[in-house]
TITI-483225 format. One line per field, with one value per atom (N, C-alpha, C): residue number from 1; x, y, z. Coordinates in Angstrom, 2 decimals, always signed. Layout:
<rs>
seq	c(NUM | ...)
x	c(X | ...)
y	c(Y | ...)
z	c(Z | ...)
</rs>
This chain:
<rs>
seq	c(1 | 1 | 1 | 2 | 2 | 2 | 3 | 3 | 3 | 4 | 4 | 4 | 5 | 5 | 5 | 6 | 6 | 6 | 7 | 7 | 7 | 8 | 8 | 8 | 9 | 9 | 9 | 10 | 10 | 10 | 11 | 11 | 11 | 12 | 12 | 12 | 13 | 13 | 13 | 14 | 14 | 14 | 15 | 15 | 15 | 16 | 16 | 16 | 17 | 17 | 17 | 18 | 18 | 18 | 19 | 19 | 19 | 20 | 20 | 20 | 21 | 21 | 21 | 22 | 22 | 22 | 23 | 23 | 23 | 24 | 24 | 24 | 25 | 25 | 25 | 26 | 26 | 26 | 27 | 27 | 27 | 28 | 28 | 28 | 29 | 29 | 29 | 30 | 30 | 30 | 31 | 31 | 31 | 32 | 32 | 32 | 33 | 33 | 33 | 34 | 34 | 34 | 35 | 35 | 35 | 36 | 36 | 36 | 37 | 37 | 37 | 38 | 38 | 38 | 39 | 39 | 39 | 40 | 40 | 40 | 41 | 41 | 41 | 42 | 42 | 42 | 43 | 43 | 43 | 44 | 44 | 44 | 45 | 45 | 45 | 46 | 46 | 46 | 47 | 47 | 47 | 48 | 48 | 48 | 49 | 49 | 49 | 50 | 50 | 50 | 51 | 51 | 51 | 52 | 52 | 52 | 53 | 53 | 53 | 54 | 54 | 54 | 55 | 55 | 55 | 56 | 56 | 56 | 57 | 57 | 57 | 58 | 58 | 58 | 59 | 59 | 59 | 60 | 60 | 60 | 61 | 61 | 61 | 62 | 62 | 62 | 63 | 63 | 63 | 64 | 64 | 64 | 65 | 65 | 65 | 66 | 66 | 66 | 67 | 67 | 67 | 68 | 68 | 68 | 69 | 69 | 69 | 70 | 70 | 70 | 71 | 71 | 71 | 72 | 72 | 72 | 73 | 73 | 73 | 74 | 74 | 74 | 75 | 75 | 75 | 76 | 76 | 76 | 77 | 77 | 77 | 78 | 78 | 78 | 79 | 79 | 79 | 80 | 80 | 80 | 81 | 81 | 81 | 82 | 82 | 82 | 83 | 83 | 83 | 84 | 84 | 84 | 85 | 85 | 85 | 86 | 86 | 86 | 87 | 87 | 87 | 88 | 88 | 88 | 89 | 89 | 89 | 90 | 90 | 90 | 91 | 91 | 91 | 92 | 92 | 92 | 93 | 93 | 93 | 94 | 94 | 94 | 95 | 95 | 95 | 96 | 96 | 96 | 97 | 97 | 97 | 98 | 98 | 98 | 99 | 99 | 99 | 100 | 100 | 100 | 101 | 101 | 101 | 102 | 102 | 102 | 103 | 103 | 103 | 104 | 104 | 104 | 105 | 105 | 105 | 106 | 106 | 106 | 107 | 107 | 107 | 108 | 108 | 108 | 109 | 109 | 109 | 110 | 110 | 110 | 111 | 111 | 111 | 112 | 112 | 112)
x	c(+40.81 | +40.06 | +40.70 | +40.05 | +40.63 | +41.15 | +42.03 | +42.47 | +41.99 | +40.67 | +40.17 | +38.86 | +38.61 | +37.29 | +36.31 | +36.23 | +35.08 | +35.03 | +35.39 | +35.75 | +35.00 | +33.40 | +32.11 | +31.93 | +32.62 | +33.22 | +34.13 | +34.09 | +36.12 | +36.41 | +37.66 | +37.94 | +37.43 | +37.81 | +37.96 | +39.45 | +40.10 | +41.62 | +41.32 | +40.74 | +40.47 | +38.93 | +38.32 | +37.25 | +37.72 | +38.88 | +39.07 | +40.26 | +40.87 | +41.74 | +40.87 | +39.60 | +38.92 | +38.45 | +37.91 | +37.05 | +38.50 | +39.18 | +40.13 | +41.13 | +40.95 | +41.10 | +40.48 | +38.54 | +37.91 | +37.82 | +38.08 | +37.78 | +39.08 | +40.20 | +41.05 | +41.43 | +40.55 | +40.07 | +39.09 | +38.09 | +36.91 | +37.74 | +38.49 | +39.15 | +39.92 | +40.81 | +41.58 | +40.36 | +39.34 | +38.51 | +37.79 | +38.19 | +36.83 | +37.91 | +39.39 | +40.73 | +40.32 | +40.82 | +40.85 | +39.70 | +38.76 | +36.91 | +37.92 | +38.11 | +38.56 | +39.48 | +40.32 | +41.71 | +41.97 | +41.03 | +41.23 | +43.11 | +43.28 | +45.35 | +44.51 | +45.14 | +44.96 | +45.58 | +44.37 | +45.38 | +46.77 | +47.26 | +48.63 | +49.21 | +48.76 | +49.66 | +50.17 | +48.75 | +48.66 | +49.85 | +49.48 | +49.88 | +51.68 | +52.15 | +53.17 | +53.49 | +52.92 | +53.52 | +52.79 | +51.84 | +51.07 | +49.77 | +50.09 | +49.06 | +49.27 | +48.20 | +48.22 | +48.95 | +49.86 | +50.94 | +51.88 | +52.24 | +53.30 | +53.54 | +54.16 | +54.51 | +54.26 | +54.30 | +54.35 | +56.32 | +56.15 | +58.42 | +58.53 | +57.52 | +58.40 | +56.87 | +57.33 | +56.32 | +56.62 | +55.19 | +55.66 | +55.12 | +54.74 | +54.41 | +54.80 | +56.82 | +57.34 | +58.13 | +58.49 | +59.35 | +60.80 | +60.87 | +63.07 | +63.75 | +64.70 | +65.81 | +66.50 | +67.73 | +68.38 | +68.95 | +69.55 | +69.89 | +69.67 | +68.33 | +67.42 | +67.01 | +66.64 | +66.75 | +67.56 | +68.43 | +69.76 | +69.82 | +70.36 | +70.71 | +69.37 | +67.68 | +66.66 | +66.73 | +67.05 | +66.91 | +68.65 | +69.16 | +70.19 | +69.68 | +69.26 | +68.78 | +68.24 | +66.73 | +65.87 | +66.72 | +67.35 | +68.32 | +69.06 | +70.19 | +69.98 | +69.11 | +68.07 | +67.29 | +66.73 | +66.65 | +65.59 | +67.52 | +68.87 | +69.70 | +70.06 | +70.00 | +69.21 | +68.06 | +66.81 | +66.13 | +66.14 | +66.38 | +66.66 | +68.34 | +68.92 | +70.20 | +69.25 | +68.20 | +68.00 | +66.70 | +66.24 | +65.21 | +66.26 | +67.32 | +68.43 | +68.55 | +67.67 | +67.76 | +70.18 | +70.51 | +71.58 | +71.92 | +72.39 | +72.48 | +73.16 | +73.16 | +73.97 | +75.21 | +76.68 | +77.58 | +78.52 | +77.89 | +79.40 | +78.91 | +77.41 | +77.01 | +77.60 | +77.74 | +78.32 | +79.89 | +80.45 | +81.78 | +81.00 | +79.86 | +79.62 | +79.45 | +79.15 | +78.32 | +80.27 | +80.49 | +82.40 | +82.77 | +82.86 | +83.45 | +82.26 | +80.88 | +81.25 | +80.66 | +81.76 | +81.27 | +82.78 | +83.68 | +85.64 | +85.25 | +83.98 | +83.72 | +83.55 | +84.29 | +84.04 | +82.21 | +80.84 | +80.16 | +79.03 | +80.41 | +80.58 | +80.86 | +81.80 | +82.15 | +81.39 | +81.18 | +80.18 | +81.22 | +80.20 | +80.96 | +80.81 | +81.38 | +81.45 | +81.59 | +81.77 | +82.28 | +80.34 | +79.28 | +78.17 | +77.74 | +78.35 | +77.48 | +77.94 | +76.64 | +76.73 | +76.56)
y	c(+238.58 | +238.44 | +238.79 | +238.03 | +237.24 | +239.28 | +239.47 | +240.56 | +239.85 | +239.58 | +239.54 | +240.17 | +240.67 | +240.95 | +240.56 | +239.47 | +239.09 | +237.42 | +237.73 | +236.00 | +235.05 | +235.37 | +234.22 | +233.65 | +233.40 | +232.75 | +232.46 | +232.08 | +231.84 | +232.75 | +232.82 | +233.94 | +233.57 | +234.43 | +234.39 | +232.87 | +233.98 | +232.83 | +231.41 | +230.99 | +229.58 | +229.15 | +229.82 | +228.56 | +228.76 | +230.22 | +229.05 | +227.99 | +227.99 | +226.79 | +225.05 | +225.43 | +224.81 | +223.71 | +225.25 | +224.35 | +224.38 | +224.54 | +224.21 | +222.40 | +221.91 | +220.71 | +219.75 | +220.08 | +219.68 | +219.56 | +220.57 | +220.36 | +219.30 | +219.53 | +218.88 | +216.48 | +216.66 | +215.73 | +214.74 | +215.26 | +215.26 | +214.82 | +215.83 | +215.08 | +214.08 | +213.61 | +212.77 | +211.55 | +212.13 | +210.33 | +210.21 | +210.67 | +210.60 | +210.10 | +210.60 | +209.84 | +208.72 | +208.45 | +206.79 | +206.12 | +206.66 | +205.42 | +205.89 | +206.81 | +206.77 | +205.65 | +205.70 | +204.84 | +203.40 | +203.35 | +201.85 | +201.59 | +202.89 | +202.47 | +202.64 | +201.18 | +201.51 | +202.56 | +201.92 | +203.34 | +203.53 | +202.44 | +202.42 | +202.38 | +201.93 | +202.75 | +204.39 | +204.65 | +206.37 | +206.76 | +206.81 | +207.19 | +207.26 | +205.44 | +206.29 | +206.29 | +207.54 | +208.35 | +207.47 | +206.71 | +206.28 | +207.29 | +207.14 | +208.00 | +207.31 | +208.14 | +206.36 | +207.42 | +205.54 | +206.10 | +206.43 | +206.06 | +206.26 | +205.35 | +203.94 | +203.56 | +203.86 | +203.34 | +203.45 | +203.80 | +204.38 | +204.61 | +203.22 | +202.39 | +202.16 | +200.79 | +199.46 | +198.65 | +197.29 | +196.79 | +195.50 | +195.33 | +197.28 | +196.89 | +198.16 | +198.71 | +199.64 | +198.63 | +199.35 | +199.15 | +198.48 | +197.02 | +196.80 | +197.71 | +198.29 | +199.51 | +197.88 | +198.58 | +198.06 | +196.90 | +197.19 | +196.07 | +195.14 | +195.58 | +194.55 | +193.91 | +194.53 | +193.36 | +192.33 | +192.59 | +191.74 | +190.73 | +190.98 | +190.19 | +188.75 | +189.57 | +188.43 | +187.87 | +188.52 | +187.69 | +186.62 | +186.53 | +186.14 | +184.59 | +185.20 | +184.22 | +182.98 | +183.61 | +182.95 | +182.30 | +182.16 | +181.68 | +180.61 | +180.69 | +179.89 | +178.82 | +179.22 | +177.56 | +177.26 | +178.19 | +177.22 | +175.70 | +176.60 | +175.44 | +174.93 | +174.70 | +173.74 | +172.87 | +173.00 | +172.43 | +171.64 | +172.16 | +170.95 | +169.85 | +170.33 | +169.61 | +168.16 | +169.11 | +167.90 | +166.19 | +167.39 | +166.53 | +166.06 | +166.08 | +165.25 | +166.18 | +167.21 | +167.56 | +168.81 | +168.54 | +168.33 | +170.49 | +170.78 | +172.54 | +172.51 | +172.77 | +171.80 | +173.63 | +173.43 | +174.01 | +174.64 | +173.35 | +173.48 | +173.94 | +174.61 | +175.05 | +175.92 | +176.42 | +177.41 | +177.63 | +176.30 | +176.39 | +175.60 | +174.96 | +174.65 | +175.65 | +176.23 | +178.15 | +178.29 | +178.82 | +179.51 | +178.38 | +178.09 | +176.34 | +177.01 | +177.42 | +177.62 | +178.62 | +179.44 | +180.77 | +180.99 | +180.07 | +180.06 | +179.98 | +180.29 | +180.27 | +182.28 | +183.38 | +184.07 | +184.27 | +184.95 | +185.44 | +185.92 | +186.46 | +186.76 | +186.54 | +184.83 | +184.18 | +183.66 | +182.99 | +183.01 | +181.11 | +180.42 | +179.09 | +178.89 | +179.03 | +178.88 | +177.73 | +176.37 | +175.29 | +175.22 | +175.63 | +174.88 | +175.81 | +176.46 | +177.29 | +177.73 | +176.71 | +176.61 | +177.45)
z	c(+338.54 | +336.43 | +335.48 | +334.50 | +333.00 | +332.69 | +332.49 | +330.60 | +329.93 | +329.16 | +328.01 | +327.37 | +326.42 | +326.26 | +326.95 | +326.62 | +326.79 | +327.58 | +329.05 | +329.75 | +329.01 | +328.78 | +328.70 | +327.45 | +326.29 | +325.41 | +324.68 | +324.16 | +323.42 | +322.42 | +322.24 | +320.81 | +319.97 | +318.69 | +317.71 | +317.09 | +317.33 | +317.42 | +317.55 | +319.00 | +319.22 | +318.66 | +318.15 | +317.35 | +316.50 | +315.42 | +314.56 | +314.39 | +315.49 | +315.33 | +315.07 | +316.44 | +316.16 | +314.88 | +314.61 | +313.34 | +311.89 | +312.51 | +311.02 | +311.46 | +313.02 | +313.82 | +313.09 | +313.14 | +313.40 | +311.85 | +310.72 | +309.13 | +309.18 | +309.63 | +308.93 | +309.41 | +311.16 | +310.98 | +310.12 | +309.78 | +308.66 | +307.42 | +306.55 | +305.77 | +305.93 | +306.69 | +306.90 | +307.27 | +308.03 | +307.67 | +306.19 | +305.12 | +304.21 | +303.37 | +303.47 | +302.57 | +302.96 | +304.56 | +305.18 | +304.19 | +303.70 | +303.22 | +301.99 | +301.06 | +300.01 | +298.82 | +300.01 | +299.80 | +300.56 | +302.04 | +302.06 | +302.34 | +303.08 | +303.45 | +304.99 | +305.48 | +307.12 | +308.38 | +309.05 | +309.85 | +310.63 | +311.24 | +311.22 | +310.24 | +309.10 | +308.56 | +307.73 | +308.06 | +307.82 | +308.74 | +309.42 | +310.87 | +310.39 | +309.91 | +309.35 | +308.89 | +308.00 | +306.64 | +305.46 | +305.68 | +304.48 | +303.67 | +302.32 | +301.71 | +300.61 | +299.46 | +298.03 | +297.75 | +296.81 | +296.29 | +297.10 | +298.42 | +299.32 | +300.27 | +300.30 | +301.34 | +302.74 | +304.10 | +305.34 | +305.19 | +306.01 | +306.44 | +307.31 | +308.18 | +308.24 | +308.90 | +310.29 | +310.11 | +309.30 | +309.25 | +307.96 | +306.93 | +306.30 | +304.93 | +304.13 | +305.20 | +304.80 | +303.49 | +302.60 | +301.45 | +301.73 | +301.87 | +301.83 | +301.42 | +302.01 | +301.53 | +300.64 | +299.23 | +298.85 | +299.16 | +300.50 | +301.09 | +301.38 | +302.25 | +303.06 | +301.41 | +300.73 | +299.93 | +298.74 | +299.28 | +298.10 | +299.57 | +300.17 | +302.06 | +301.10 | +301.76 | +301.15 | +300.05 | +298.77 | +297.69 | +298.12 | +298.70 | +299.01 | +299.41 | +300.71 | +301.53 | +300.79 | +300.03 | +299.55 | +298.62 | +297.87 | +296.69 | +297.28 | +298.65 | +299.44 | +299.47 | +299.86 | +300.84 | +299.55 | +298.70 | +296.95 | +296.99 | +296.66 | +296.94 | +296.93 | +299.09 | +299.49 | +298.97 | +299.64 | +298.73 | +297.38 | +296.19 | +294.95 | +295.86 | +296.04 | +296.39 | +297.44 | +298.83 | +299.27 | +298.15 | +297.12 | +295.86 | +295.35 | +295.30 | +294.65 | +293.01 | +292.63 | +291.86 | +291.96 | +290.56 | +290.75 | +289.46 | +290.03 | +289.71 | +288.01 | +286.64 | +285.55 | +285.60 | +286.06 | +286.47 | +285.38 | +284.57 | +283.35 | +282.19 | +282.52 | +281.08 | +280.57 | +281.56 | +281.09 | +280.02 | +279.64 | +279.63 | +278.02 | +277.89 | +276.40 | +275.36 | +276.24 | +275.68 | +275.35 | +275.88 | +275.26 | +274.50 | +274.47 | +273.65 | +272.20 | +272.26 | +270.09 | +270.69 | +271.28 | +270.58 | +270.45 | +269.40 | +269.53 | +268.15 | +267.30 | +265.80 | +265.92 | +265.15 | +265.03 | +264.45 | +264.49 | +264.17 | +262.83 | +262.58 | +261.75 | +260.13 | +260.01 | +259.43 | +258.90 | +257.73 | +256.62 | +255.68 | +255.92 | +255.55 | +253.99 | +252.80 | +251.87 | +251.17 | +251.74 | +251.23 | +250.27 | +251.49 | +250.50 | +249.36 | +248.88 | +248.22 | +246.48 | +246.49 | +244.44 | +243.46)
</rs>
């Protein structure tokens, strides 16, 4: 024989736990409808204003972002070389030559 007060119905604690669980599920469903966050992303920790922790929609780490940027830049350079466009590498040298004059020096020859 079970050692409980009344074995014919659930205890108060069980009823409260069941109600809390149902409430939590209802809140989750209404949030999903409001914010239109994919269920798979929500399972990975996505909330309004927060990206998921993993999966295809997760934000890239700084290290991976740098690597990806390098990869894309290299692909663009290859494509430009294939098309016959040449990168202007000597542009910086011309700018340095013009910077030879000090900026604060004023020409006095043309003053009338």
